[in-house]
Residue frames as qw, qx, qy, qz and C-alpha x, y, z in Angstrom:
[[0.287, 0.813, -0.355, 0.361, 97.57, 84.86, 101.57],
 [0.805, -0.233, -0.410, 0.360, 100.26, 83.31, 103.70],
 [0.427, -0.843, -0.130, 0.300, 101.81, 85.27, 106.55],
 [0.556, -0.245, 0.300, 0.735, 105.04, 85.88, 104.64],
 [0.238, 0.482, 0.502, 0.678, 103.25, 87.49, 101.69],
 [0.252, -0.890, -0.365, -0.104, 101.22, 89.65, 104.08],
 [0.565, -0.644, 0.035, 0.514, 104.43, 90.71, 105.82],
 [0.476, 0.060, 0.402, 0.780, 106.08, 91.62, 102.50],
 [0.048, 0.720, 0.477, 0.502, 103.10, 93.75, 101.53],
 [0.417, -0.870, -0.224, 0.139, 103.22, 95.53, 104.87],
 [0.612, -0.433, 0.160, 0.642, 106.94, 96.21, 104.59],
 [0.435, 0.424, 0.414, 0.678, 106.56, 97.97, 101.26],
 [0.117, -0.942, -0.292, -0.116, 104.93, 100.97, 102.92],
 [0.509, -0.753, 0.145, 0.391, 108.13, 101.91, 104.75],
 [0.590, -0.019, 0.485, 0.645, 110.22, 101.34, 101.63],
 [0.251, 0.699, 0.474, 0.474, 107.92, 103.60, 99.59],
 [0.271, -0.948, -0.138, 0.093, 108.01, 106.33, 102.24],
 [0.569, -0.542, 0.304, 0.539, 111.83, 106.29, 102.22],
 [0.510, 0.233, 0.545, 0.624, 112.07, 106.26, 98.41],
 [0.101, 0.846, 0.412, 0.324, 109.63, 109.15, 98.03],
 [0.395, -0.885, -0.008, 0.246, 111.36, 111.17, 100.75],
 [0.583, -0.348, 0.410, 0.609, 114.76, 110.64, 99.11],
 [0.416, 0.496, 0.543, 0.534, 113.40, 111.50, 95.64],
 [0.050, -0.930, -0.264, -0.250, 112.22, 114.82, 97.08],
 [0.481, 0.387, -0.376, 0.691, 115.62, 115.36, 98.72],
 [0.508, -0.699, 0.041, -0.501, 114.00, 115.58, 102.14],
 [0.199, 0.291, -0.830, 0.432, 115.74, 114.55, 105.32],
 [0.391, -0.441, -0.801, 0.104, 113.90, 112.76, 108.11],
 [0.165, -0.383, -0.366, 0.832, 114.03, 116.09, 109.95],
 [0.201, 0.052, -0.332, -0.920, 112.34, 117.84, 106.99],
 [0.448, -0.286, -0.753, -0.388, 109.59, 115.20, 106.92],
 [0.360, -0.403, -0.699, 0.467, 109.21, 115.41, 110.69],
 [0.022, -0.283, -0.165, 0.944, 108.73, 119.19, 110.58],
 [0.316, -0.019, -0.481, -0.818, 106.25, 119.02, 107.70],
 [0.543, -0.297, -0.739, -0.265, 104.13, 116.21, 109.17],
 [0.396, -0.582, 0.345, -0.621, 104.57, 117.21, 112.84],
 [0.972, -0.181, -0.137, -0.057, 105.46, 113.56, 113.51],
 [0.502, -0.743, 0.420, 0.138, 108.56, 112.63, 115.51],
 [0.352, 0.640, -0.658, -0.184, 111.77, 111.60, 113.77],
 [0.246, -0.236, 0.928, -0.150, 111.93, 108.31, 115.75],
 [0.657, 0.351, 0.548, -0.380, 108.39, 107.41, 114.62],
 [0.606, 0.700, -0.188, -0.329, 109.17, 108.22, 110.98],
 [0.098, 0.560, -0.821, -0.051, 112.35, 106.17, 111.22],
 [0.451, -0.009, 0.856, -0.253, 110.37, 103.22, 112.60],
 [0.694, 0.548, 0.246, -0.396, 107.88, 103.58, 109.73],
 [0.466, 0.718, -0.460, -0.236, 110.65, 103.63, 107.12],
 [0.057, 0.425, -0.900, 0.082, 112.35, 100.62, 108.71],
 [0.670, -0.151, -0.592, -0.422, 109.05, 98.68, 108.86],
 [0.210, -0.009, -0.812, 0.545, 109.11, 98.48, 112.64],
 [0.258, 0.401, 0.529, -0.702, 105.75, 100.25, 112.83],
 [0.156, 0.473, 0.724, 0.478, 102.77, 99.98, 110.50],
 [0.028, 0.024, 0.159, -0.987, 101.53, 103.59, 110.46],
 [0.288, 0.555, 0.683, -0.377, 97.85, 104.18, 111.26],
 [0.404, 0.612, 0.532, 0.423, 95.94, 105.53, 108.26],
 [0.075, -0.984, -0.153, 0.050, 95.78, 109.05, 109.74],
 [0.478, -0.653, 0.376, 0.452, 99.58, 109.06, 110.08],
 [0.554, 0.128, 0.635, 0.523, 100.00, 107.73, 106.55],
 [0.247, 0.851, 0.424, 0.188, 97.71, 110.50, 105.26],
 [0.224, -0.938, 0.105, 0.244, 99.95, 113.12, 106.87],
 [0.538, -0.363, 0.567, 0.507, 103.04, 111.53, 105.33],
 [0.491, 0.471, 0.624, 0.385, 101.35, 111.35, 101.91],
 [0.098, 0.967, 0.235, 0.011, 100.41, 115.04, 102.09],
 [0.359, -0.804, 0.310, 0.357, 103.96, 116.03, 103.08],
 [0.487, -0.186, 0.692, 0.499, 105.38, 113.98, 100.19],
 [0.402, 0.468, -0.151, -0.773, 102.73, 115.39, 97.82],
 [0.232, 0.055, -0.903, -0.358, 101.39, 112.01, 96.75],
 [0.704, -0.283, -0.176, -0.628, 97.91, 110.49, 97.09],
 [0.637, -0.376, 0.589, -0.326, 97.32, 107.95, 99.86],
 [0.942, 0.268, 0.089, -0.183, 96.78, 105.32, 97.16],
 [0.403, 0.726, -0.554, 0.066, 100.49, 105.48, 96.27],
 [0.245, -0.480, 0.788, -0.297, 101.29, 103.27, 99.28],
 [0.686, 0.086, 0.668, -0.277, 98.89, 100.54, 98.17],
 [0.716, 0.634, -0.101, -0.276, 99.74, 100.40, 94.45],
 [0.738, -0.195, 0.501, 0.408, 102.14, 98.22, 92.48],
 [0.034, 0.602, -0.353, -0.716, 103.97, 99.97, 89.66],
 [0.092, 0.187, -0.827, -0.522, 103.52, 97.18, 87.11],
 [0.266, 0.360, 0.855, -0.261, 99.91, 96.35, 88.00],
 [0.180, 0.070, -0.409, -0.892, 97.63, 96.96, 84.99],
 [0.004, -0.376, -0.926, 0.042, 94.55, 95.06, 86.19],
 [0.254, -0.305, -0.228, -0.889, 91.25, 96.73, 85.38],
 [0.768, -0.426, -0.180, -0.443, 89.36, 94.40, 87.72],
 [0.175, 0.404, -0.790, 0.426, 90.86, 93.26, 91.02],
 [0.800, -0.382, -0.344, -0.310, 89.35, 90.38, 93.00],
 [0.049, -0.484, 0.725, -0.488, 90.40, 89.85, 96.63],
 [0.676, -0.188, -0.692, -0.168, 89.51, 86.36, 97.83],
 [0.669, -0.690, -0.065, -0.268, 88.37, 85.69, 101.38],
 [0.896, -0.198, -0.100, 0.385, 91.64, 83.85, 102.12],
 [0.493, 0.391, -0.046, 0.776, 93.55, 87.02, 101.16],
 [0.202, -0.673, -0.015, -0.712, 91.61, 89.21, 103.57],
 [0.746, -0.446, -0.455, 0.192, 92.45, 87.40, 106.78],
 [0.432, -0.870, -0.048, 0.234, 93.96, 89.28, 109.70],
 [0.629, 0.670, -0.029, 0.393, 96.50, 91.52, 108.14],
 [0.228, 0.670, -0.376, 0.598, 98.52, 94.21, 109.85],
 [0.761, -0.439, -0.444, 0.174, 99.32, 92.35, 113.02],
 [0.394, -0.905, 0.105, 0.121, 100.96, 94.10, 115.96],
 [0.458, 0.755, -0.455, 0.114, 104.48, 94.99, 114.83],
 [0.938, -0.181, -0.227, 0.189, 106.93, 92.30, 115.86],
 [0.578, 0.283, -0.244, 0.726, 109.71, 94.85, 116.34],
 [0.242, -0.427, -0.456, 0.742, 108.02, 96.89, 119.04],
 [0.037, -0.297, -0.325, -0.897, 106.51, 100.31, 118.54],
 [0.329, -0.003, 0.402, -0.855, 103.51, 102.00, 120.05],
 [0.272, 0.340, 0.897, -0.078, 100.28, 100.00, 120.29],
 [0.155, -0.047, -0.402, -0.901, 97.64, 100.98, 117.74],
 [0.503, 0.150, 0.480, -0.703, 93.88, 101.29, 118.19],
 [0.828, 0.408, 0.214, -0.319, 93.21, 99.52, 114.91],
 [0.414, -0.264, 0.739, 0.461, 94.77, 97.34, 112.22],
 [0.595, 0.606, 0.069, -0.523, 93.94, 97.52, 108.54],
 [0.536, -0.028, 0.745, 0.397, 94.29, 95.62, 105.30],
 [0.290, 0.415, -0.297, -0.810, 93.89, 97.17, 101.86],
 [0.679, 0.298, 0.648, -0.174, 91.12, 95.42, 99.93],
 [0.657, 0.748, 0.087, -0.013, 92.45, 96.76, 96.64],
 [0.472, -0.665, 0.432, 0.387, 96.20, 96.33, 97.17],
 [0.527, -0.050, 0.649, 0.547, 98.16, 96.65, 93.93],
 [0.354, 0.731, 0.546, 0.205, 95.45, 98.34, 91.85],
 [0.328, -0.098, 0.079, 0.936, 96.70, 101.54, 90.25],
 [0.114, -0.200, -0.288, -0.929, 94.80, 104.78, 89.64],
 [0.265, -0.547, -0.789, 0.092, 92.20, 104.28, 92.36],
 [0.124, -0.576, -0.039, -0.807, 90.01, 107.15, 93.53],
 [0.722, -0.555, 0.065, -0.408, 88.87, 105.27, 96.65],
 [0.265, 0.405, -0.832, 0.272, 90.84, 103.19, 99.14],
 [0.812, -0.362, -0.189, -0.417, 88.89, 100.28, 100.73],
 [0.131, 0.431, -0.802, 0.392, 90.13, 98.60, 103.91],
 [0.744, -0.418, -0.517, -0.077, 89.16, 95.78, 106.23],
 [0.004, -0.610, 0.428, -0.667, 89.65, 97.30, 109.69],
 [0.693, -0.360, -0.608, 0.142, 90.00, 95.61, 113.08],
 [0.183, -0.732, 0.216, -0.620, 89.57, 97.69, 116.24],
 [0.584, -0.062, -0.715, 0.380, 91.21, 96.43, 119.41],
 [0.424, -0.814, -0.247, -0.312, 89.22, 97.52, 122.50],
 [0.761, -0.450, -0.144, 0.444, 92.36, 97.08, 124.62],
 [0.484, -0.009, 0.128, 0.866, 93.97, 100.00, 122.76],
 [0.063, 0.837, 0.500, 0.216, 91.10, 102.51, 122.87],
 [0.349, -0.821, -0.053, 0.448, 93.23, 105.03, 124.79],
 [0.464, -0.205, 0.454, 0.733, 95.46, 105.30, 121.72],
 [0.284, 0.610, 0.621, 0.402, 92.62, 106.55, 119.48],
 [0.135, -0.473, -0.114, 0.863, 93.00, 110.30, 118.88],
 [0.477, 0.768, 0.359, -0.232, 90.68, 112.44, 116.71],
 [0.415, -0.157, 0.486, 0.753, 92.06, 113.24, 113.27],
 [0.469, 0.762, 0.261, -0.362, 90.95, 115.38, 110.36],
 [0.341, -0.243, 0.623, 0.661, 92.04, 115.42, 106.72],
 [0.443, 0.346, -0.243, -0.791, 90.58, 116.41, 103.34],
 [0.261, 0.063, -0.902, -0.338, 88.14, 113.89, 101.91],
 [0.748, -0.193, 0.000, -0.636, 85.22, 111.65, 102.73],
 [0.018, 0.239, -0.960, 0.144, 84.91, 108.27, 104.46],
 [0.787, -0.154, -0.258, -0.539, 82.43, 105.43, 104.59],
 [0.038, -0.305, 0.898, -0.315, 82.35, 102.74, 107.28],
 [0.797, -0.161, -0.341, -0.472, 80.22, 99.57, 107.53],
 [0.332, -0.480, 0.728, -0.359, 80.43, 97.58, 110.75],
 [0.624, 0.110, -0.736, -0.238, 80.60, 93.79, 110.44],
 [0.734, -0.403, -0.540, 0.089, 80.91, 92.73, 114.09],
 [0.439, -0.204, -0.410, 0.773, 81.42, 94.21, 117.52],
 [0.049, -0.921, -0.384, 0.045, 80.44, 97.72, 118.54],
 [0.518, 0.147, 0.051, 0.841, 82.21, 100.89, 117.45],
 [0.078, -0.847, -0.316, 0.421, 81.92, 104.48, 118.60],
 [0.460, 0.462, 0.250, 0.716, 82.31, 107.23, 116.02],
 [0.175, -0.744, -0.222, 0.606, 83.08, 110.70, 117.29],
 [0.417, 0.448, 0.416, 0.673, 82.53, 113.22, 114.46],
 [0.031, -0.583, -0.022, -0.811, 82.87, 116.88, 115.33],
 [0.293, -0.299, 0.505, -0.755, 80.66, 117.40, 118.38],
 [0.851, -0.053, -0.077, -0.517, 78.50, 114.32, 117.71],
 [0.187, -0.334, 0.920, -0.086, 78.97, 110.76, 118.96],
 [0.806, 0.121, -0.250, -0.523, 77.38, 107.73, 117.27],
 [0.521, -0.281, 0.798, -0.113, 77.31, 104.11, 118.50],
 [0.603, 0.380, -0.502, -0.490, 77.50, 101.66, 115.59],
 [0.711, -0.139, 0.657, -0.206, 76.37, 98.02, 115.70],
 [0.342, -0.047, 0.836, 0.427, 76.72, 95.23, 113.11],
 [0.289, 0.600, 0.702, 0.252, 74.90, 96.21, 109.93],
 [0.015, -0.927, -0.170, 0.332, 75.12, 99.95, 110.66],
 [0.631, 0.281, 0.207, 0.693, 76.96, 102.21, 108.25],
 [0.134, -0.885, -0.151, 0.420, 78.04, 105.83, 108.27],
 [0.581, 0.496, 0.211, 0.610, 79.37, 108.28, 105.68],
 [0.308, -0.868, -0.179, 0.347, 81.15, 111.44, 106.83],
 [0.356, 0.883, -0.144, 0.270, 83.18, 114.48, 105.87],
 [0.840, -0.128, -0.249, 0.464, 86.77, 113.80, 106.94],
 [0.230, 0.594, -0.135, 0.759, 87.58, 117.51, 107.32],
 [0.573, -0.668, 0.069, -0.469, 85.83, 117.38, 110.71],
 [0.065, -0.456, 0.834, -0.303, 87.82, 115.87, 113.61],
 [0.885, -0.078, -0.178, -0.422, 86.77, 112.22, 113.90],
 [0.088, -0.429, 0.873, -0.214, 87.70, 109.04, 115.74],
 [0.852, -0.082, -0.376, -0.355, 86.59, 105.42, 115.63],
 [0.019, -0.414, 0.835, -0.362, 87.13, 103.08, 118.56],
 [0.527, -0.201, -0.813, -0.146, 85.84, 99.74, 119.77],
 [0.496, -0.462, 0.280, -0.680, 83.45, 99.58, 122.70],
 [0.939, -0.219, 0.079, -0.254, 83.10, 96.69, 125.13],
 [0.573, -0.511, 0.624, 0.146, 85.48, 93.75, 125.25],
 [0.803, 0.326, 0.480, 0.133, 84.92, 92.30, 121.75],
 [0.281, -0.280, 0.472, 0.788, 87.27, 93.06, 118.86],
 [0.503, 0.677, 0.320, -0.431, 85.28, 94.91, 116.19],
 [0.431, -0.007, 0.641, 0.636, 85.59, 94.55, 112.42],
 [0.396, 0.761, 0.312, -0.408, 84.34, 96.77, 109.65],
 [0.600, 0.382, 0.400, 0.578, 84.86, 97.88, 106.06],
 [0.093, -0.792, -0.064, 0.600, 86.18, 101.42, 105.62],
 [0.588, 0.529, 0.364, 0.492, 86.37, 103.26, 102.31],
 [0.266, -0.669, -0.021, 0.693, 88.46, 106.43, 102.15],
 [0.496, 0.715, 0.291, 0.397, 88.20, 109.04, 99.43],
 [0.469, -0.588, -0.060, 0.656, 91.14, 111.28, 100.30],
 [0.391, 0.893, 0.138, 0.175, 91.11, 114.61, 98.50],
 [0.696, -0.177, 0.003, 0.696, 94.61, 115.92, 97.99]]
C-alpha cells in the first residue's frame, strides 16, 4: 500500500463520523456531551487532523449507535475472504501531520473494507516515548493481544502483566485496562477486538 492510499483510508474515519453524526441530527456539542470528549477533539477527528485512538473511536461509535466495525468497512465490499498482504500492513496510522495530541499507539485495520465482521483485528505499534498518554479505558467486549516485538505492559483491573514477544493475553474489556510500551524499543503486536454493543 502506498502512503497516499494509507492516508485516504485513514481520512475516511473522520468523514464517516461526520456523516453518521449528521444523519442522526446531532451537533458537535451533542456528540461531545454524549461521549464526554471535547468539541475541539471531535472537530479534529471529523476533519482528519487526528486519528482517534481505538478507545476514543469506541466511545464515538457507542454515541452514534453503530458498531466499531462501521469505521473500517466499505459499503460496496462483498468479499467473503479478505487477504491483507505484508506490503499492505506496513506502518499505518502515522503521527498526524496536522498536529493534534500525541498518541500512545498507532493502529492499522487488518480487515479494512470487509463488511459484517464480528471481530476487528489490528496491527498495533506502541511508542514508548508517549507512554504518559496511555490512560486506562473500559468498554463492553473482549480483546486478544499477541506481542510480536518489544515489551508491553498490560494493566487490567488491579493486575499488571509484562508481555514479551510470543506472549498473548485475552481479557474482558469491561474492566479498566491499558497497554503501553516498556523500555526504549517500539513494540508491535496484533490486537483483536470483539466489541459488544
